[in-house]
C-alpha positions in Angstrom: 0.0 0.0 0.0 1.5 3.3 -1.1 0.6 6.5 0.7 0.5 9.5 -1.7 0.2 13.1 -0.7 -1.5 15.3 -3.3 -1.1 19.1 -2.9 -3.8 21.4 -4.3 -4.5 25.1 -4.4 -7.6 24.3 -6.6 -5.8 25.5 -9.7 -5.8 23.8 -13.1 -2.2 23.1 -12.7 -2.7 21.3 -9.4 -5.6 19.3 -10.9 -3.5 18.1 -13.8 -0.8 16.9 -11.3 -3.4 15.0 -9.3 -4.9 13.4 -12.5 -1.3 12.4 -13.4 -0.9 10.7 -10.0 -4.2 8.8 -10.2 -3.2 7.5 -13.7 0.3 6.7 -12.8 -0.5 4.7 -9.6 -3.7 3.1 -11.0 -2.3 -0.4 -10.7 -1.2 0.0 -7.1 -3.2 0.1 -3.9 -2.9 3.6 -2.6 -4.1 5.9 0.1 -4.3 9.4 -1.3 -4.2 12.4 1.1 -5.4 15.5 -0.6 -4.0 18.6 1.2 -5.0 22.2 0.9 -3.0 24.7 2.9 -5.2 27.7 3.6 -3.4 31.1 3.8 -4.2 33.0 7.0 -4.3 36.3 5.0 -7.1 34.9 2.8 -9.6 34.9 5.7 -12.3 37.4 5.2 -15.3 38.4 7.3 -17.7 36.5 5.0 -15.9 33.3 5.9 -16.4 34.0 9.6 -20.1 34.9 9.1 -20.8 31.8 6.9 -21.7 29.8 9.9 -22.4 32.0 12.9 -23.0 29.2 15.3 -19.7 27.4 14.3 -16.3 27.9 15.7 -13.9 30.3 13.9 -11.9 27.2 12.8 -15.0 25.6 11.4 -16.1 28.8 9.7 -12.9 29.4 7.8 -12.7 25.7 6.7 -16.1 25.5 5.2 -15.3 26.6 1.6 -12.0 24.7 1.2 -13.5 21.6 2.8 -16.4 21.7 0.4 -14.1 22.1 -2.5 -11.9 19.2 -1.4 -14.9 16.9 -0.9 -16.2 17.8 -4.3 -12.8 17.1 -5.8 -12.5 13.7 -4.2 -16.0 12.7 -5.3 -15.0 13.6 -8.8 -11.9 11.4 -8.5 -14.0 8.5 -7.2 -16.5 8.8 -10.0 -14.1 9.5 -12.9 -11.4 7.0 -12.0 -13.6 4.4 -10.2 -10.6 2.6 -8.8 -11.4 0.2 -5.9 -7.7 0.2 -4.9 -7.6 3.9 -4.2 -8.9 5.6 -1.0 -9.0 9.3 -0.3 -8.8 11.6 2.7 -9.2 15.4 2.6 -6.8 17.5 4.7 -6.8 21.2 5.5 -4.1 23.1 7.3 -3.3 26.7 8.1 0.5 26.4 8.7 3.4 27.6 6.7 3.2 25.6 3.5 6.2 23.4 3.8 5.6 22.9 7.5 2.1 21.7 6.8 3.5 19.3 4.2 6.2 18.0 6.5 3.6 17.3 9.2 1.5 15.2 6.9 4.5 13.4 5.5 5.6 12.5 9.1 2.1 11.6 10.5 0.9 9.5 7.6 4.3 8.0 6.6 4.0 9.4 3.0 5.8 7.6 0.2 5.4 10.3 -2.5 4.4 13.9 -2.6 2.8 14.9 -6.0 2.4 18.5 -7.0 2.4 20.8 -10.0 4.7 23.7 -10.7 3.1 26.9 -9.5 4.4 29.9 -11.4 7.3 32.3 -11.7 8.0 34.2 -8.4 11.7 35.2 -8.4 15.1 35.2 -10.0 16.0 31.7 -8.7 12.5 30.4 -9.3 12.3 30.8 -13.1 10.5 27.5 -13.5 9.2 26.5 -10.1 7.0 28.7 -7.9 7.9 29.3 -4.3 5.7 26.5 -2.9 7.3 23.9 -5.3 10.8 25.0 -4.5 10.1 25.0 -0.7 8.8 21.4 -0.9 11.9 20.4 -2.9 14.3 22.1 -0.5 12.6 21.5 2.8 10.5 18.4 2.6 12.5 15.2 3.0 10.2 13.0 0.9 10.4 11.7 -2.7 8.4 14.1 -4.8 7.0 13.9 -8.3 6.6 17.3 -9.9 4.4 17.7 -13.0 4.9 20.5 -15.5 2.1 22.9 -16.2 -0.6 21.5 -18.6 1.2 18.1 -18.8 -1.2 15.2 -19.7 -0.5 11.7 -18.6 0.8 9.2 -21.0 2.1 5.7 -20.4 5.8 5.7 -19.3 8.5 3.7 -21.0 11.8 5.6 -20.5 13.3 7.1 -17.4 16.4 9.4 -17.2 18.5 9.5 -14.1 20.9 12.5 -14.0 24.0 12.0 -11.9 26.2 14.8 -10.6 29.9 14.3 -9.9 29.1 13.8 -6.2 26.4 11.2 -6.8 27.3 7.6 -6.2 25.5 4.5 -7.4 26.1 3.1 -3.9 23.9 5.8 -2.4 20.3 5.2 -1.3 18.7 7.3 -4.0 20.0 4.9 -6.7 18.4 1.9 -4.9 15.2 3.9 -4.8 15.4 4.5 -8.5 16.0 0.8 -9.2 12.9 -0.1 -7.2 10.9 2.6 -9.0 11.8 1.5 -12.5 11.3 -2.2 -11.6 7.9 -1.5 -10.2 6.8 0.6 -13.2 8.7 -1.5 -15.8 10.8 1.4 -17.2 13.8 1.5 -19.4 16.6 3.3 -17.5 18.8 5.9 -19.0 21.8 7.3 -17.0 23.4 10.6 -17.8 26.6 11.1 -15.8 28.0 14.6 -15.4 31.8 14.7 -15.0 34.5 17.2 -14.5 38.1 17.0 -15.9 40.4 14.1 -15.0 38.0 12.4 -12.6 35.6 11.5 -15.3 37.1 8.3 -16.5 37.4 6.7 -13.0 33.8 7.6 -12.2 32.5 6.2 -15.5 34.5 3.0 -14.9 32.8 2.5 -11.5 29.4 3.3 -12.9 29.7 0.8 -15.7 30.8 -1.9 -13.3 27.8 -1.2 -11.1 25.4 -1.1 -14.1 26.8 -4.1 -15.9 23.9 -6.4 -15.0 21.3 -3.8 -15.7 19.7 -3.2 -19.0 20.3 0.6 -19.3 21.7 3.2 -21.6 24.7 5.2 -20.2 26.1 8.4 -21.4 28.9 10.6 -20.1 28.7 14.4 -20.3 32.2 15.8 -19.6 32.7 19.5 -18.7 29.3 20.5 -20.0 26.9 22.7 -18.0 24.2 20.6 -16.4 21.3 22.4 -18.1 22.9 22.0 -21.5 23.6 18.3 -21.0 20.2 17.5 -19.8 18.5 19.5 -22.4 20.5 17.9 -25.2 19.8 14.4 -23.9 16.0 15.1 -23.7 16.0 16.5 -27.2 17.7 13.4 -28.6 16.0 10.7 -26.6 12.3 9.8 -25.9 12.2 10.2 -22.1 9.0 10.1 -20.1 10.3 11.1 -16.7 13.6 12.3 -15.3 15.1 12.1 -11.8 17.6 14.0 -9.8 19.0 13.8 -6.3 18.8 16.8 -4.0 22.0 18.0 -2.3 22.2 21.4 -0.7 22.7 24.1 -3.4 23.1 21.4 -5.9 21.6 19.9 -9.1 18.3 21.7 -9.1 19.8 24.9 -7.8 22.3 24.9 -10.7 20.0 23.5 -13.3 17.0 25.8 -12.7 18.3 29.3 -12.6 17.6 32.5 -14.5 20.8 32.5 -16.6 19.7 29.2 -18.2 16.1 30.0 -18.9 15.9 28.6 -22.4 17.4 25.2 -21.3 15.1 25.2 -18.3 12.0 25.5 -20.5 13.1 22.5 -22.4 14.2 20.5 -19.3 10.9 20.3 -17.5 8.6 19.3 -20.3 8.3 16.0 -18.5 7.6 15.0 -14.9 10.5 15.2 -12.5 11.2 12.7 -9.7 13.0 14.5 -6.8 15.1 12.2 -4.6 16.9 13.1 -1.4 20.3 12.0 -0.3 19.8 11.1 3.4 
């Protein structure tokens, strides 16, 4: 049984991400937790007057609770999957704190969310909520590009930084993931200078018994290497491991906007190096 956290602000982008998750995990038994984090500043007097006999907490949760219940009812009717259960959750905390609490309490396996807009120089592709989940929530996360429609997955790209090792936990997680979903693995290793050949030799030894495609990108900016690979191979999902100020920080920055727009045309699996 997988426990999946779906994040929603009731936008079309969030809806597409949730639809993707329901399609992607359709063959697995899953408990879906649908979380909406209500901003304190969005409270208005009409909310508090909506139910005069109710508590303040109940009053300000009426509208989002009704929206969540309607959303879940739509999922049940449209997807009609007996292996899937749903629970609606509402919180009023700082966004990433609310997500972390749910991840911990319900032992979440995956967080699924959409990108949520341009908000700053270092957030050219991801909005602030998405970046905060990536940086501050220690849970494997699937990020779905805006307006992306689900299609069956065949090929999976794992991008490896120089500091990534195939002995690390994230690689084992990737292997479990591609085995479960029957995906063809592609590995793109980034390398710097003289250390490249030794890293590649170790990689190939580790991957010798795995049916995968391996390519080395030596002394090439990460964004350019990933963009070039995606442009020349049919990839359905890509993955990267989070280190502090690392792959995503270097890949998704304002100076590489054109490459970024190419890079996240497909879902991204974000792993964490524990």
